[in-house]
N, C-alpha and C positions, 0 to 999 in steps of 0.2 A: 090555553097554551099559545104563546107567541113564538115567532121564528125569526132568526137572523142568520145571515150567511157569512161565514168566516172567510178569510183571505184565500184559502185554497178551495173554496166552493162548498165546504162542509156546512150543512144546515144544522143550526143549533136550536134546540127547543128550550124555552125559558118561560118563567112566570114572573110577574111584577105585582107587588102589593105595597100598600102603605103610602106615605108621603113624607117628603123631606129630602135631605141629601142622599145621593145614591150609594147603596151598599150592595156589593156583590158577594154572595156566599159561595165558597169553593169547597166542594166535597172531597173527602178522602176516598180510599179504595172501596169499590163495590156499591157505593151509595149514589143517590140521584135526588132530583128535586121532589120525588114522590116516595123515597125510601131512605131511611137513615135519620140523622139528626136534623137536617135542614128543614123538613116540614114542621118540626117543633120550634126551631130557632126563628124562622121567618116571621111568624105572627108576633113574637116577643119584641122584635125590632121595628115592626111596621108602624108603631105609633110615633116613631121619631125619624124613620128613614124610609126612602123608597127602596124596597128590598128586591133584589134580583136573585132568583134561584134558577139554576140551569142544569141540564144534563150534559156532563162532560162527554166529549166525543166517544162514540161507541156504546153509549148508554141510553136507555129510555127512548125518548123521541128524537134524539140527535143522530146525525149521520156519522160516518167514519170514512176517512180517505187515507189509504196507505200510501207510503210507509209512515209509521208513526215517528214523530220527533217532538221533543219538548217545545221547540219553537212553534209548532202548530197549536199546542195548547195555550201558549202565551198569546198567540194571535187570536184565539177564541176569546180570551179575557179582554183583549183590546177591542174586539168586536162588540162585546157587551158594554164596555165603557162607552163606546160610540153610541150604542143604542140608548144608553142612559143620558146622553147629551153632554158628556164632558168628563172631567176627572171624577173618579169614584173611589170609595174606600173598599178594601177587601178584607173579608174574614174567612180564613181557611182552617180546616181541621185536618190533622194528621198529614198525609201526603198532599192534601189540598192546601195546607199551610205552606209546605215547601213550594208548591206551584205558585201560590200568591206571592211569596218572596221572590221567586224567579221572575214573575211578571214585573214586580217593582224594580228589580235589578236590570231588567231589559229596557227600562224606560217607558213602559206603558203609563199613561197619565193616571197615576194612582195618588190619592191624597194621604191615606194612612193604611196601615196593615195591622191586623190582629192575627197572630199565628199561634194556634193551639197545638202544642206537642208535635212539631215536625219531627218525624222519627229517624233522625240521623244517628242511628245506634251503633254504627261501625266504629268502635274505638280500638279495634285490633285485639280485643280480649274475649270476644264471645261470638254468638251466632250472627251478629251483624256483619262479620267478615265473610260469610258464606255467599257464593255467587247465586243469589236468589233469582236474578234476572234470567240466567241461563236455565235454571230449573223450571221457572214458570214458562219460559218459551217452549221447553220440551214438553211439558204437560199440555199446553195449549195446542202445540203442533199435533199431538196425538188425539186432540179433541176430548181430552179428559177434563171436562169442566169441573166435575165434582172433585177430582184429584187436585186441580189447581186451587180450588177454594179451600180444601182441607190443608194443603201445603201452606197456603197463606195464613190460615187461622192458627194452625199448630206450630209450624216451624218458624214463621216470620213474626207473627203477633204474640205467640206463646199462650194461646187460649188452651186451657186444660182439655184433655181428650173427652171427658164426660160432657162438657159444655158444647163441644163440636158435635158430638152425637145427638145432644138435645136439639141443636139447631137443625140438624138433618131431619128431625121429626116434626119441624114446624113448617107446614105447607105455605105459610105467608112469608117465610124468611128464606129457606134454602133454595127454592126455585128462582127467586129474584137474584140471589147471589150467583147461582150457576149461569143465569142469563147474561151476566156481564163479566164472567170469569176471564174472557179473552182480553179484557182491559187491565188485568192485574200486571202484565209486563209493562204497561204504560206507567203505572204508579211506581214500579221498581226503577224504570228509566228516569222518571222525575227525581228520584232520590239519589241519583248519581253515586251508586255504590254505597249509599247510606252513610256517607261522610259529609260533614258540613263543607260546602263549597265556599270557603272563607273569602277567597278573592272576589267572588261574585257578590256575596253578602256585603262586603265592604264597599261596594259601589252603590248601595241603596241610599238614596238621599232624602227619603220621606220618613216621617215618624213611624216607628214599629213598636208594637207591644207583643212580647212573647209570653205566653201563658202556659203553665203546666199544673197538674194536680198534685196536691200534697201526698196522695197515696198512690201515685203512679209508679211504674217501673223505674228503678234508679237510672237505667240507661237513658230513658226518655227525659228525666229531669236533667241529666248531664247534657244531653243534646240541646235542650231548650236554652240552657245557660251558655252553651258554646255558640249557638246562633246569636244570642243577645250580645255576646262578646264580639262577634264578627261584624254585626250591623252597627254602624256609627250612631251613637246616642240611643240605642234601643233600650227599652225598659222591660223588666221581668215582673210578672205577677204570679204568685202561687195561690191556687184555689184550694183551701183546706178541705180535706175529705174526698177530693175528686181523683178519678183515675183517667185513663185514656178515653174511656167512654163517659165523657163529661155530661153532667146534668145541664140542660139548656138554661134552666133558671139560675144556676150558679154562674155560668159564663156571661149571660146577657148583661147584667148590670155593670160588670167590670169593662166589658168590651164597649158598651154604649157610652159610658163616661169618657173613655179614651177617644172614641171616634167622634163624639159629639162636642166635647169641650176642649180637648187638647191639653187638659191639665195633666201634670205628671202623675204617674201611678206609682204606688209603692214598689220598691224593688227589694 
């Protein structure tokens, strides 16, 4: 494990592997460099890129400095870009995709961005319009970590109740989720009400590939296309058979081609 210090003094834990142009992987909610999709994705990219996986603030080996702000997480990414020695590409999943786009919009030295299903699902017609941030803050304030994770999984992500119950019975999954439940409001904050921040997206000047699964929730598919419409010149790629829980082996070839060659991807 390596360490870097962000602008506000927060210590970030990260790992580095592989060789080639720098690529920073940005996690979604509840995940870390040791838990979730990134431990599977990193080795797949390591033959072509120097891959950086890190614990977002408040998770794993990283510190946390209140109060939370999206700008602090953008500074964290900027810190890792400096650690990488200059401009780097970003690959983000879910709310991590939204954070990667925020970093690019803020002017962090980013070369390219791959954004997988940023969940801007508030189109005014469904559960996306619920004030998830307030509800998560309430559960965290009561120190109800299990309740916060359940709320996130059931009410925000839409995981069926039997699957949530199954996860609670998995000792290698549920305790890890509860351990970082206090960071769920961070992800909700990054999502800015779960509406596409079109003006911010329009300021992105680097190549962006937005990817979504062919079997994903219709709201996530609409969100992906809305992001691509907002980012100048962005491309869209649909991964056949994939859902929000993307198979790393399905995502890696598409992302690596875009990041490595710059050739246009099918839209």
